[in-house]
C-alpha positions as CSV (number, residue, x, y, z in Angstrom):
1,M,111.3,127.9,81.2
2,D,113.9,130.7,81.7
3,Q,117.5,130.1,82.8
4,T,116.9,130.7,86.5
5,N,114.4,127.8,86.6
6,K,116.1,125.3,84.4
7,N,116.5,122.8,87.3
8,E,113.0,123.3,88.5
9,I,110.7,120.2,88.4
10,E,107.2,121.0,87.1
11,F,104.2,119.1,88.3
12,T,101.3,118.6,85.9
13,T,97.6,118.6,86.9
14,Y,97.8,114.8,86.5
15,D,100.8,114.6,88.9
16,R,99.0,116.7,91.5
17,L,95.8,114.6,91.2
18,L,97.8,111.5,91.6
19,I,99.7,112.8,94.7
20,A,96.4,114.0,96.3
21,W,94.7,110.7,95.6
22,E,97.6,108.7,97.1
23,N,97.7,111.0,100.2
24,S,93.9,110.7,100.6
25,M,94.1,106.9,100.4
26,E,96.8,106.9,103.1
27,M,94.6,109.0,105.4
28,V,91.7,106.6,104.9
29,R,94.0,103.7,106.0
30,D,95.3,105.7,109.0
31,F,91.9,106.8,110.2
32,E,90.6,103.2,109.9
33,M,93.5,101.9,111.8
34,Y,93.1,104.5,114.5
35,S,89.4,103.7,114.9
36,K,90.2,100.1,115.4
37,R,92.9,100.6,118.0
38,I,91.3,103.2,120.2
39,E,89.1,102.2,123.1
40,D,87.4,105.6,123.7
41,E,84.1,105.3,121.8
42,K,83.7,109.0,121.1
43,V,87.2,109.2,119.6
44,K,86.8,105.9,117.8
45,E,83.6,107.3,116.1
46,V,85.4,110.5,115.1
47,F,88.1,108.5,113.4
48,K,85.6,106.2,111.7
49,Q,83.7,109.2,110.4
50,F,87.0,110.8,109.2
51,A,87.8,107.6,107.3
52,E,84.5,107.6,105.6
53,E,84.7,111.2,104.6
54,E,88.3,110.9,103.4
55,G,87.1,107.8,101.4
56,R,84.7,110.0,99.6
57,H,87.5,112.5,98.9
58,A,89.7,109.7,97.6
59,S,86.9,108.4,95.4
60,K,86.3,111.9,93.8
61,L,90.1,112.4,93.3
62,R,90.3,109.0,91.6
63,E,87.4,109.9,89.3
64,L,89.1,113.2,88.3
65,L,92.4,111.4,87.9
66,L,90.9,108.9,85.5
67,E,88.9,111.6,83.6
68,Y,92.0,113.6,83.2
69,R,94.1,110.6,82.0
70,N,91.4,109.6,79.5
71,Q,91.2,113.2,78.1
72,K,94.9,113.1,77.4
73,N,94.7,109.8,75.4
C-alpha cells in the first residue's frame, strides 16, 4: 500500500461474501414481510417470489462463504 492510501480499508473476498450474504438475508426477510402485509394478491405473489429467489441467492452466497473460509484454514 502506498502513502496516499495508508488510511484506506481493504475488503477481502471473505469480507465481500459476508456482506453480500448478510444483505441477501435481509432482503429475504423484507420480501417475506412485505408479502404478508400486502393485500393485493398480484403484488403479494411478486414479493413472495422475490423472497424465494433471494433465498436461493443467500444460500449460494453462504456456500461460497463457507468454502472460502474452509480453504483459508
